[in-house]
NUSE-355256 format. One record per residue (C-alpha): x negated, y, z. Coordinates in pm, whole numbers, padded with zeros to 5 digits, always signed. Layout:
XYZ/...
//
This chain:
+04856+04309+05264/+04497+04435+05290/+04379+04074+05282/+04576+04010+04961/+04431+04322+04798/+04080+04218+04899/+04131+03866+04754/+04281+04012+04437/+03984+04248+04406/+03737+03960+04453/+03915+03753+04187/+03902+04047+03948/+03535+04098+04019/+03468+03728+03959/+03655+03739+03625/+03458+04049+03529/+03134+03877+03627/+03230+03566+03423/+03303+03790+03124/+02959+03950+03162/+02800+03605+03180/+02997+03491+02873/+02892+03806+02686/+02532+03749+02790/+02544+03388+02673/+02707+03492+02348/+02441+03758+02292/+02162+03508+02356/+02328+03253+02130/+02372+03507+01850/+02011+03622+01886/+01888+03262+01884/+02077+03182+01564/+01977+03504+01389/+01612+03442+01480/+01633+03100+01321/+01714+03264+00987/+01461+03549+01011/+01127+03373+01022/+00937+03551+00746/+00632+03775+00731/+00512+03986+00440/+00137+03954+00383/+00103+04184+00084/+00332+04400-00130/+00170+04613-00401/+00474+04843-00413/+00454+04936-00044/+00090+04914+00063/-00163+05181-00022/-00458+04944-00050/-00468+04703-00344/-00652+04380-00278/-00913+04284-00538/-01121+03973-00588/-01500+03987-00551/-01721+03894-00845/-01693+03528-00950/-02066+03479-00892/-02021+03546-00521/-01761+03275-00469/-01840+02952-00281/-02176+03086-00163/-02103+03160+00205/-02132+02895+00474/-01805+02790+00640/-01696+03055+00890/-01437+03112+01160/-01249+03412+01295/-01236+03422+01674/-00881+03552+01701/-00747+03281+01470/-00938+03012+01655/-00786+03130+01982/-00442+03092+01827/-00534+02747+01699/-00656+02634+02040/-00341+02768+02204/-00118+02579+01961/-00320+02257+01991/-00305+02282+02368/+00074+02297+02344/+00077+02006+02098/-00148+01801+02325/+00131+01797+02582/+00309+01561+02342/+00029+01305+02329/+00189+01067+02578/+00537+01080+02428/+00660+00774+02244/+00676+00895+01884/+01011+00733+01808/+01176+00866+02124/+01030+01213+02072/+01150+01233+01713/+01498+01123+01819/+01498+01387+02092/+01381+01671+01866/+01636+01570+01604/+01908+01608+01865/+01766+01943+01983/+01736+02079+01629/+01982+02368+01599/+01973+02333+01222/+02024+01959+01237/+02369+01966+01075/+02271+02163+00765/+02191+01863+00546/+02509+01676+00640/+02718+01993+00593/+02579+02041+00241/+02643+01677+00157/+02997+01691+00288/+03106+02030+00157/+02898+02076-00159/+02848+01714-00267/+02533+01799-00460/+02288+01540-00590/+01982+01430-00393/+02057+01649-00091/+01767+01618+00152/+01597+01855+00393/+01365+01957+00109/+01670+02036-00108/+01809+02263+00163/+01475+02437+00222/+01430+02517-00145/+01787+02642-00186/+01753+02865+00120/+01429+03018-00010/+01572+03064-00358/+01876+03239-00209/+01678+03473+00021/+01387+03567-00206/+01357+03648-00575/+01205+03305-00631/+01370+03249-00969/+01243+03548-01175/+01568+03631-01356/+01441+03978-01455/+01139+03824-01627/+01354+03554-01788/+01589+03814-01935/+01295+04026-02055/+01261+03801-02361/+01467+03867-02674/+01700+03573-02628/+01689+03635-02254/+01776+03293-02124/+01494+03036-02161/+01237+02933-01904/+01055+02629-01766/+00964+02538-01410/+00678+02311-01308/+00686+02112-00984/+00372+01974-00818/+00380+01698-00554/+00752+01687-00620/+00872+01339-00512/+01148+01251-00463/+01272+01540-00683/+01475+01746-00435/+01329+02083-00542/+01427+02009-00903/+01779+01905-00804/+01820+02212-00582/+01694+02446-00853/+01940+02298-01100/+02224+02355-00855/+02107+02714-00790/+02086+02794-01161/+02424+02642-01241/+02574+02851-00960/+02387+03183-01002/+02265+03189-01364/+02477+02945-01566/+02370+03095-01902/+01999+03033-01846/+01852+02749-02056/+01612+02565-01829/+01358+02289-01875/+01130+02131-01617/+00821+01916-01579/+00690+01753-01260/+00406+01550-01121/+00360+01359-00798/+00170+01062-00662/+00305+00783-00881/+00544+00566-00676/+00475+00283-00921/+00098+00285-00861/+00037-00009-00631/-00301+00137-00540/-00124+00431-00372/-00056+00360-00005/+00276+00405+00170/+00130+00681+00387/+00013+00890+00091/+00323+00900-00124/+00698+00944-00112/+00827+00609-00232/+01189+00709-00295/+01211+00690-00675/+01589+00697-00730/+01569+01035-00909/+01235+00969-01079/+01336+00648-01250/+01628+00827-01420/+01417+01124-01534/+01083+00966-01625/+01043+01174-01944/+01006+01484-01722/+00723+01336-01515/+00352+01327-01596/+00114+01119-01386/-00210+01220-01556/-00497+01045-01730/-00521+00755-01485/-00145+00737-01418/-00187+00786-01042/-00039+01136-01031/-00330+01260-00818/-00379+01626-00915/-00696+01638-00704/-00857+01456-00999/-00949+01712-01266/-00877+01468-01548/-00519+01434-01431/-00487+01808-01393/-00615+01864-01748/-00372+01609-01894/-00087+01773-01706/-00189+02115-01840/-00204+01975-02195/+00143+01824-02149/+00274+02168-02047/+00122+02326-02359/+00341+02099-02573/+00651+02273-02441/+00844+02507-02667/+00683+02854-02678/+01016+03010-02584/+01028+02799-02267/+00775+03001-02070/+00661+02862-01736/+00787+03122-01490/+00814+02916-01173/+00571+02670-01013/+00644+02492-00685/+00401+02286-00477/+00539+02079-00189/+00236+01862-00116/+00124+01735+00220/-00089+01465+00380/+00011+01234+00663/-00161+01383+00968/+00014+01187+01241/-00318+01053+01368/-00500+01391+01349/-00233+01644+01453/-00489+01903+01563/-00659+01919+01223/-00359+01918+00990/-00467+02240+00821/-00816+02115+00732/-00676+01779+00617/-00450+01940+00356/-00669+02238+00258/-00818+02077-00053/-00478+01965-00181/-00348+02322-00145/-00646+02456-00339/-00584+02209-00622/-00213+02298-00629/-00300+02668-00651/-00556+02616-00928/-00299+02414-01123/-00048+02696-01084/-00294+02954-01218/-00356+02742-01527/+00017+02712-01597/+00207+03019-01479/+00294+03301-01720/+00258+03666-01629/+00550+03779-01415/+00614+03427-01286/+00649+03310-00924/+00481+03043-00710/+00615+02858-00404/+00349+02681-00198/+00392+02479+00121/+00123+02549+00381/+00086+02479+00748/-00119+02695+00987/-00351+02976+00870/-00639+02947+01116/-00932+02816+00906/-01144+02983+00640/-00992+02764+00366/-00642+02901+00436/-00760+03258+00490/-00943+03257+00156/-00652+03090-00025/-00408+03349+00111/-00640+03629+00002/-00670+03477-00345/-00291+03465-00373/-00255+03821-00245/-00496+03938-00515/-00326+03763-00808/+00040+03816-00711/+00209+04150-00650/+00392+04026-00342/+00314+03745-00096/+00549+03650+00188/+00529+03363+00435/+00859+03214+00549/+00988+02925+00755/+01340+02838+00642/+01604+02773+00905/+01648+02430+00748/+01283+02344+00824/+01234+02164+01154/+01146+02441+01399/+00890+02248+01603/+00645+02172+01320/+00385+02394+01151/+00536+02382+00805/+00591+02713+00626/+00620+02830+00267/+00430+03102+00082/+00650+03288-00167/+00429+03450-00431/+00610+03691-00664/+00510+03849-00996/+00189+03681-01117/-00064+03922-01269/-00133+03678-01549/-00393+03428-01667/-00600+03708-01822/-00646+03854-01475/-00756+03526-01317/-00942+03390-01623/-01295+03489-01505/-01238+03291-01185/-01072+02977-01317/-01392+02796-01412/-01553+02837-01070/-01225+02737-00902/-01200+02427-01121/-01551+02321-01025/-01439+02298-00662/-01103+02136-00735/-01149+01767-00660/-01098+01509-00390/-01404+01632-00205/-01383+01955-00006/-01628+02233-00105/-01934+02261+00116/-01910+02642+00109/-01632+02889+00183/-01449+03039-00116/-01520+03398-00003/-01761+03569+00227/-01564+03724+00515/-01727+04059+00426/-01541+04051+00092/-01199+04032+00261/-01058+04366+00381/-01002+04409+00755/-00647+04521+00689/-00569+04187+00524/-00727+03991+00809/-00519+04186+01065/-00200+04109+00872/-00292+03742+00856/-00364+03731+01230/-00027+03893+01303/+00143+03644+01072/-00031+03348+01237/+00061+03468+01585/+00423+03526+01476/+00474+03167+01359/+00259+03015+01632/+00472+03179+01904/+00793+03052+01747/+00655+02698+01723/+00519+02691+02077/+00848+02817+02216/+01039+02537+02042/+00795+02269+02161/+00810+02401+02517/+01190+02407+02511/+01200+02052+02376/+00962+01929+02647/+01164+02094+02922/+01486+01936+02797/+01344+01586+02747/+01530+01352+02984/+01676+01639+03183/+01970+01554+03410/+02195+01790+03210/+02103+01633+02878/+02461+01552+02778/+02575+01905+02868/+02297+02048+02652/+02393+01821+02363/+02754+01936+02397/+02649+02301+02371/+02413+02228+02085/+02691+02055+01893/+02870+02390+01881/+02550+02575+01789/+02465+02329+01510/+02808+02379+01357/+02766+02759+01363/+02419+02733+01206/+02539+02499+00932/+02832+02727+00847/+02602+03030+00839/+02367+02846+00605/+02649+02761+00365/+02775+03120+00378/+02438+03296+00344/+02326+03071+00058/+02662+03123-00117/+02679+02751-00183/+02960+02606-00389/+03021+02284-00578/+02924+02250-00941/+03079+02041-01214/+02936+01686-01187/+02868+01709-01560/+02606+01977-01484/+02407+01752-01251/+02076+01610-01378/+02131+01246-01284/+02452+01260-01086/+02525+01228-00715/+02722+00906-00754/+02450+00746-00967/+02183+00830-00711/+02391+00713-00418/+02456+00383-00590/+02094+00340-00702/+01902+00098-00486/+01570+00216-00345/+01343-00085-00338/+01139+00050-00054/+01107+00358+00158/+00833+00489+00382/+00884+00272+00689/+00597+00365+00917/+00551+00152+01224/+00437+00436+01443/+00660+00430+01744/+00398+00457+02018/+00240+00777+02147/-00064+00952+02001/-00279+00848+02298/-00168+00487+02262/-00259+00495+01894/-00602+00634+01981/-00657+00348+02224/-00567+00098+01953/-00841+00235+01732/-01096+00137+01999/-00971-00220+02031/-01191-00512+01944/-01086-00687+01620/-00948-00989+01809/-00734-00766+02035/-00613-00567+01736/-00514-00886+01554/-00329-01003+01866/-00119-00685+01863/-00049-00726+01494/+00076-01079+01567/+00333-00928+01803/+00454-00704+01520/+00486-01007+01293/+00719-01169+01545/+00973-00893+01472/+01004-00998+01109/+01251-01261+01007/+01122-01525+00769/+01345-01661+00492/+01570-01944+00598/+01576-02091+00249/+01277-02304+00156/+01340-02333-00216/+01472-02100-00484/+01541-02144-00849/+01431-01828-01026/+01627-01739-01337/+01409-01491-01524/+01437-01356-01875/+01141-01272-02095/+01137-00922-02246/+01213-00878-02615/+00894-00670-02639/+00620-00607-02386/+00544-00249-02283/+00186-00246-02159/+00107+00029-01910/-00245+00089-01784/-00374+00290-01493/-00672+00344-01270/-00827+00026-01136/-00773-00045-00767/-00916-00322-00554/-00635-00347-00304/-00257-00360-00341/-00148-00088-00098/+00222-00075-00184/+00471-00300-00356/+00826-00283-00485/+00861-00658-00428/+00788-00682-00057/+00935-00539+00261/+00707-00243+00335/+00674-00348+00700/+00532-00685+00601/+00300-00527+00349/+00168-00274+00599/+00086-00558+00838/-00094-00740+00557/-00295-00424+00489/-00383-00387+00857/-00517-00741+00866/-00712-00681+00546/-00866-00365+00694/-00987-00558+00999/-01130-00832+00778/-01318-00574+00570/-01442-00383+00875/-01586-00701+01022/-01738-00802+00685/-01543-01128+00703/-01396-01325+00418/-01052-01481+00446/-00888-01699+00185/-00520-01768+00198/-00431-02039+00162/-00760-02178+00289/-00962-02410+00069/-00892-02698+00309/-00513-02646+00301/-00524-02603-00075/-00700-02937-00112/-00453-03111+00119/-00149-02964-00051/-00268-03020-00406/-00318-03387-00326/+00056-03407-00256/+00147-03260-00595/+00233-03495-00878/-00102-03582-01047/+00062-03531-01387/+00125-03166-01303/-00130-02900-01393/-00238-02687-01093/-00360-02328-01113/-00482-02191-00780/-00502-01819-00693/-00644-01789-00344/-00600-01439-00202/-00947-01286-00214/-01103-00959-00103/-01044-00759-00422/-00739-00744-00646/-00834-00852-00999/-00554-00826-01253/-00775-00929-01545/-00863-01256-01375/-00493-01336-01334/-00420-01263-01701/-00726-01454-01822/-00660-01767-01614/-00293-01788-01718/-00386-01732-02082/-00658-01996-02066/-00438-02253-01891/-00146-02212-02131/-00378-02277-02424/-00458-02618-02271/-00112-02726-02153/+00063-03019-02321/+00425-03007-02431/+00656-03116-02147/+00392-03067-01877/+00464-02884-01548/+00240-02602-01423/+00215-02530-01049/+00085-02191-00931/-00063-02195-00581/-00134-01867-00399/+00002-01657-00687/+00070-01304-00558/+00417-01161-00617/+00327-00812-00496/+00254-00643-00830/+00458-00542-01131/+00207-00721-01352/+00237-01057-01175/+00616-01045-01162/+00623-00934-01525/+00399-01225-01623/+00648-01465-01464/+00924-01312-01675/+00707-01372-01981/+00627-01728-01871/+00999-01807-01854/+00987-01831-02235/+00734-02115-02206/+00919-02327-01947/+01268-02463-01888/+01283-02388-01516/+01099-02186-01250/+01131-02278-00882/+00969-02127-00573/+00901-02358-00279/+00803-02208+00057/+00563-02380+00299/+00483-02252+00648/+00109-02316+00632/+00055-02248+00264/+00285-01965+00168/+00465-02065-00148/+00419-02253-00471/+00571-02160-00803/+00660-02456-01020/+00709-02397-01393/+00871-02707-01534/+00864-02857-01886/+00622-02655-02099/+00728-02568-02453/+00517-02375-02701/+00652-02033-02801/+00464-01843-03072/+00616-01503-02998/+00554-01524-02625/+00200-01651-02684/+00128-01357-02915/+00257-01123-02643/+00026-01288-02392/-00269-01261-02631/-00192-00889-02675/-00188-00843-02298/-00519-01027-02261/-00686-00810-02528/-00546-00489-02380/-00679-00590-02038/-01028-00644-02179/-01023-00301-02343/-00889-00128-02032/-01172-00261-01817/-01424-00066-02027/-01270+00261-01897/-01232+00144-01536/-00862+00094-01601/-00640-00209-01558/-00300-00323-01678/-00039-00217-01426/+00269-00361-01588/+00405-00524-01901/+00776-00469-01831/+00920-00130-01724/+00980-00109-01350/+01342-00010-01413/+01399-00357-01561/+01207-00543-01290/+01400-00354-01020/+01731-00537-01051/+01791-00869-00876/+01741-01176-01095/+02117-01202-01117/+02420-01162-00888/+02693-01413-00909/+02823-01613-01196/+02973-01330-01402/+02641-01149-01429/+02458-01468-01518/+02711-01544-01791/+02667-01198-01939/+02289-01223-01935/+02272-01570-02080/+02494-01514-02380/+02538-01215-02601/+02895-01291-02704/+03052-01433-02387/+03334-01231-02229/+03424-01259-01862/+03759-01188-01696/+03764-01163-01314/+04105-01240-01161/+04158-01117-00805/+04455-01176-00576/+04439-00825-00426/+04432-00497-00621/+04075-00435-00494/+03753-00622-00580/+03444-00744-00391/+03605-01008-00167/+03375-01118+00114/+03154-00810+00081/+03448-00573+00135/+03645-00778+00385/+03387-01000+00556/+03078-00788+00619/+03085-00605+00952/+03146-00227+00922/+02827-00148+01115/+02623-00334+00849/+02655-00096+00552/+02318-00202+00410/+02456-00552+00339/+02729-00393+00127/+02471-00242-00111/+02528-00549-00328/+02847-00372-00441/+02623-00148-00655/+02526-00455-00857/+02887-00575-00876/+02981-00231-01008/+02730-00264-01293/+02875-00603-01380/+03236-00484-01363/+03169-00184-01589/+03004-00399-01855/+03217-00368-02174/+03234-00749-02190/+03393-00774-01844/+03755-00721-01742/+03879-00698-01385/+04240-00815-01348/+04353-00735-00996/+04682-00815-00820/+04693-01159-00985/+04776-01446-00750/+04635-01752-00926/+04841-02060-00851/+05157-01852-00808/+05163-01583-01077/+04976-01804-01321/+04865-02169-01298/+04520-02319-01333/+04636-02528-01631/+04749-02211-01808/+04412-02051-01743/+04229-02357-01875/+04430-02328-02195/+04343-01958-02232/+03968-01976-02152/+03668-02187-02250/+03571-02204-01881/+03755-02135-01555/+03541-02073-01246/+03705-02096-00901/+03540-01859-00653/+03828-01775-00421/+03641-01841-00097/+03764-01987+00232/+04080-01821+00358/+04213-02051+00630/+04102-02106+00990/+03995-02426+01150/+04216-02500+01451/+04112-02655+01783/+04443-02846+01817/+04439-02827+02197/+04718-02735+02442/+04793-02364+02478/+04655-02260+02140/+04990-02086+02075/+04954-01844+02372/+04950-01469+02318/+04600-01331+02266/+04456-01658+02137/+04366-01530+01793/+04176-01630+01487/+03828-01490+01431/+03902-01468+01060/+04208-01252+01126/+04020-01038+01381/+03753-00967+01118/+04028-00899+00862/+04195-00661+01110/+03895-00435+01156/+03782-00473+00791/+04118-00386+00634/+04260-00707+00485/+04624-00615+00411/+04760-00941+00555/+04589-00873+00889/+04671-00505+00937/+04957-00579+01179/+04766-00829+01393/+04876-00776+01753/+04563-00761+01966/+04574-00666+02331/+04242-00524+02454/+04377-00412+02789/+04165-00660+02983/+03806-00688+03099/+03703-01042+02999/+03700-01195+02651/+03580-01536+02531/+03458-01586+02175/+03465-01954+02083/+03179-02026+01846/+02819-01921+01804/+02777-01847+01436/+02707-01510+01277/+03080-01430+01255/+03110-01491+01629/+02820-01253+01686/+02985-00990+01463/+03306-01014+01667/+03117-00997+01996/+02915-00697+01877/+03226-00507+01765/+03389-00566+02105/+03083-00445+02301/+02953-00165+02075/+03002+00194+02202/+03288+00349+02008/+03071+00640+01888/+02858+00392+01696/+03162+00275+01499/+03321+00612+01421/+03110+00676+01112/+03157+00330+00958/+03431+00208+00725/+03614+00029+01007/+03990+00076+00980/+04131+00372+01175/+04389+00160+01357/+04115-00079+01474/+03900+00215+01579/+04191+00362+01774/+04262+00031+01952/+03893-00026+02030/+03858+00329+02169/+04104+00235+02445/+03959-00110+02504/+03886-00210+02864/+03668-00505+02758/+03345-00511+02956/+03243-00878+02943/+03228-01112+02644/+03132-01477+02680/+03021-01643+02358/+03067-02016+02406/+02924-02299+02196/+02962-02677+02219/+02593-02758+02161/+02269-02623+02306/+02029-02332+02231/+01827-02543+01987/+02136-02599+01772/+02264-02238+01777/+02403-02141+01437/+02339-01766+01454/+02033-01611+01287/+01756-01421+01462/+01842-01089+01296/+02202-01105+01418/+02101-01210+01769/+01830-00943+01795/+02081-00673+01707/+02330-00806+01959/+02072-00810+02238/+01987-00444+02175/+02339-00309+02233/+02353+00007+02443/+02477-00017+02802/+02504-00395+02782/+02321-00652+02992/+02254-01001+02860/+02314-01280+03111/+02209-01627+02999/+02254-01942+03204/+01920-02079+03316/+02046-02440+03322/+02129-02423+02950/+01756-02398+02875/+01631-02692+03078/+01341-02850+02887/+01375-02612+02593/+01045-02430+02653/+00854-02758+02625/+01000-02822+02278/+00928-02474+02134/+00572-02551+02004/+00710-02836+01793/+00978-02630+01619/+00969-02503+01262/+00891-02134+01247/+01243-01988+01198/+01394-02200+01476/+01089-02138+01694/+01119-01759+01663/+01492-01772+01735/+01438-01986+02045/+01154-01765+02167/+01381-01463+02138/+01645-01635+02352/+01383-01732+02611/+01246-01380+02620/+01596-01241+02676/+01655-01503+02944/+01345-01383+03130/+01463-01022+03106/+01818-01093+03229/+01906-00864+03520/+02239-00929+03686/+02241-00616+03904/+02152-00363+03632/+02345-00037+03599/+02475-00135+03256/+02852-00163+03258/+02906-00424+02986/+02800-00788+02979/+02714-01044+02716/+02728-01404+02841/+02609-01667+02592/+02718-02009+02723/+02612-02342+02576/+02728-02705+02606/+03097-02630+02658/+03400-02744+02455/+03747-02592+02513/+04008-02850+02610/+04302-02633+02716/+04420-02271+02716/+04591-02174+03044/+04868-01918+03091/+05243-01868+03088/+05307-01650+02784/+04974-01468+02786/+04630-01627+02806/+04474-01626+03153/+04182-01871+03131/+04026-02156+02933/+03933-02499+03065/+03609-02634+02917/+03456-02979+02914/+03088-02981+03008/+02890-03144+02726/+02562-03325+02698/+02363-03384+02381/+02320-03728+02229/+02063-03820+01964/+01689-03814+01908/+01602-03533+01666/+01734-03210+01821/+01875-03082+01491/+02091-03395+01461/+02206-03410+01821/+02581-03409+01880/+02781-03281+02176/+02948-03545+02391/+03192-03451+02666/+03121-03557+03023/+03369-03594+03309/+03284-03248+03437/+03497-02940+03364/+03469-02566+03409/+03742-02301+03394/+03656-01946+03282/+03895-01653+03320/+03976-01433+03023/+04259-01229+02876/+04163-01274+02510/+04015-01567+02320/+03885-01533+01966/+03851-01862+01784/+03549-01850+01549/+03476-02215+01473/+03475-02197+01096/+03694-02151+00792/+03811-02382+00521/+03928-02330+00168/+04280-02415+00049/+04425-02580-00258/+04575-02282-00441/+04707-02500-00724/+04816-02865-00713/+04607-02944-01022/+04279-02867-00841/+04099-03179-00707/+04070-03093-00340/+03909-03246-00029/+04153-03149+00247/+03932-03288+00525/+03627-03084+00427/+03837-02790+00312/+03676-02737-00028/+03724-02797-00399/+03585-03137-00504/+03292-03077-00740/+02953-03206-00845/+02696-02925-00857/+02977-02685-00943/+03150-02898-01207/+03511-02989-01119/+03655-03114-01448/+03644-03033-01818/+03608-02651-01846/+03681-02617-01472/+03409-02514-01225/+03379-02388-00868/+03124-02178-00679/+03076-02005-00345/+03268-02106-00033/+03552-02261-00236/+03297-02517-00359/+03054-02548-00068/+03269-02467+00230/+03196-02160+00446/+02821-02196+00488/+02537-01946+00480/+02510-01574+00414/+02565-01365+00101/+02224-01467-00037/+02325-01834-00036/+02657-01753-00203/+02469-01558-00467/+02224-01840-00532/+02500-02100-00561/+02710-01887-00797/+02403-01809-01003/+02327-02180-01051/+02687-02261-01142/+02685-01968-01384/+02384-02123-01556/+02567-02456-01578/+02867-02287-01742/+02636-02110-01989/+02473-02434-02094/+02807-02606-02150/+02955-02310-02340/+02692-02341-02613/+02877-02622-02787/+03218-02452-02764/+03363-02323-03095/+03741-02323-03032/+03921-01987-03034/+04098-01903-02705/+04360-01643-02615/+04170-01519-02311/+04317-01223-02126/+04583-01171-02392/+04748-01495-02285/+04724-01394-01919/+04879-01053-01985/+05169-01205-02179/+05265-01427-01885/+05220-01156-01620/+05403-00891-01822/+05694-01130-01870/+05708-01170-01491/+05683-00793-01434/+05355-00821-01243/+05140-00504-01240/+04780-00574-01343/+04515-00355-01177/+04213-00282-01400/+03869-00180-01275/+03948+00178-01376/+04263+00152-01164/+04052+00025-00873/+03823+00326-00912/+04127+00550-00854/+04187+00364-00526/+03816+00386-00449/+03814+00765-00493/+04116+00809-00265/+03955+00589+00002/+03631+00785-00016/+03808+01122-00004/+04009+01016+00301/+03693+00885+00462/+03509+01215+00410/+03779+01398+00601/+03711+01163+00894/+03332+01158+00865/+03337+00801+00733/+03213+00646+00406/+03572+00549+00327/+03910+00494+00488/+04034+00163+00352/+04390+00146+00225/+04556-00161+00376/+04900-00143+00216/+04920-00327-00118/+05219-00120-00234/+05024+00201-00173/+04728+00057-00365/+04951-00026-00662/+05112+00320-00657/+04771+00489-00666/+04651+00254-00940/+04960+00333-01151/+04908+00711-01144/
//
């Protein structure tokens, strides 16, 4: 009995102890979260402090030599010492780690999910948090006016526009009656002389609101140039007098990745210029929000004192939504004393507002009160301690054994922090009609390039690279180039349209193209690196070289005119304009002009090609490995209007040069942005002003291959839907869904109703192996497997058993790789995609650990692309086991291969060398070559496959065929996915059809009178979306040309509707599809996915009918 009591007492004590521990943990957690939201420090407040800070006489400013304060320097050294502990961390890995450790890391996603505001970014959340916690928007001052509801805000260094979008949301929520206007400036994302590192290139918001942006006298948007600042001030003066400027924000920064210890000094001059701009613009009683970093140097001390003298209250804050481990903080300056107060100082401040830092300190330290300096030291220590603690915690948790446990705890913390943010900021949704651009518009807008910085190594590694010899540096750059996939297509026909009028835009001259909207930013950064090395070594490189140019031009038809633009040291837009203008004056009618080495990096050069399309019948681009590309403009024809436009451009360029300006563009970037044309419907619309296009679709939903064929973990490929959406919403386009052509309506009927019928129904049937055992359970079609996880209604009930360890995928094309990747990808990587829920559920219980991808030919004939293979080889927890014998003699052939095939083969060889059979990874990828299946083995269910061992016959490797030997191999498996190709079907008996090849019989897209075919229905299932686009584009042009002579009236969709209505068939319009689209997206949001596809046709039709 005593023993039982003692045990009971010990249990009670243990429970009590656990409760104390839980309470202690809860208290620490609460304190940690509260601290995150309480990082602010008041520097000055005229209502509370007894001493009022005053500025010294203007004549004493910028006279003292640069100075330092010992206490602040000690803080700086302490912080830099902590930062230096990060110098050996791989930058990419460290950023990923700190993102996972960030307690506030779910705030942005929570705002996106719950509030659905436009342009939600971390900057958006920071601004909204500050506006909600401080009197940033001066409502009292706004209401002081008679009408009491007008004001203007000005935003400096504002790209991409998140502060503006957040302010709009805040006003619509908290002050809906206020009439607000805004003006902004930033480094111009369309200035090709601005480098990727200097500017924010995301222009989705900017391009829709250009009238609110001012980029200054030279169009660069650089406010550290006084001329630009003056133009911006003049622009603000043009605002309505009632729209007083009562808020200025400045969110500028400079990339300091390579000088982390001197971030403050690097950005000091920018902060001075931002502050001077504010003091020129802000009205009395207005507020200023300025981003700063540390406050250790005299520049920051003086700037903070200046602000404390001209504003009644100055507070420094670090929002919870700001990443805790960096030095970023914001200065909230309230109640400006007015331009009259600062007027005596503005001139001297302006004199030191430029790209060059002042040689002297703004104030003598004797002119700054000791009380202010003590407050600033306390403030600096406050934020420095918080930052050091976060860095130290992040270092201690990097690669700790309990990492997953920590992440599990942090997941709970992040959710609490995000909910607290939403609650404290009193966030709620606003009517989409009150948005500036619109969330949906921005999400569907393509961003031609973003800031992709190839800095994945550590700081110390980057420092070592700076000391490399030029040859070593170039060698490393070559390794980076190997990661980039070159285009598989060697020739393109470019369908461009000349503008109705040219819009000439000039800007500051630059001698180097540092950014481009027409080139992958990674490639362009490599090009810039090479150019920097060439300049540093005082070398001169011409590409293509003079020797290659001579050799290649000798191969060009001697009747063609050749204009060569070798890439030279300095960019010269006037030379390009002048040489094209001069050559066109001399061209003969019918002659062909070939451009060699013509850069396609600038808006001007691309715009000139659009203009040249009015002079020529056809423009083609041919790519050569050793030369780059040639642009061939065929069949010259004189065009007076276009020639006058070109003459105007030439004259404007001459005049611009006198002011050190150049022509930047002749066509607005918003027009140049779009692709040349997607698919036949868009080409038809562009080519004729009166053509109408009806798109008939078997299912109630559009987008075909893009919706149902692209893998769910490749959302970027589906961005083409944005372009389809523009086409489908054109008033001259009708989408008629749920129409089964060939059953509901015949091709002959359609040909009677329309001037042209274009068959683009794809390839919807599998190729069979026709070998014994193909009927066994779990021998399935790759097409149906893709349809199963992508949501094709006909495949939703596909019975797939994944309760086995070994799978064989038959085929080695990109579809086979997609299937293999889906089977081996960790389930967490698929949860946030648009994969169907039933597929996700089945895959989450999959026991598959080994997938063999088997092909009948060898590595040199592999059909997959390098991008797809590279992604497959990088799968988490998966080892890649190649067969050494499959690569016998391959390495010897590699030097002779064309570049795309060479890079693909080198990647396979590299993976072969890295194959480790005894690794700790639990899943396996086994690519197997030179095997053809001859029989599936099993009773009812598949157990194994018997393969014939092949050898290759033929001389040229690309033409070699697989021939079976007398050897065989049997490989065990419980599931086989057949991915050996698709073929189209004859949907109507009147269609001429090649059953053997599985495609519609056609000649360059023409089937018969007013009957055409494009895409996989015409070509067979070959290539990627780009090839389908190009083919459909060309056929669309053919249809346009043949429609010109057509004058007969046709019934069009009216005839179709009559037949379908008589049969009681429900037609789904594009507006009906958008109802389905909204339901799918709403269901997806509840699951954390972009959409949850509806796979039941009846349900689709019911939603569409509402």
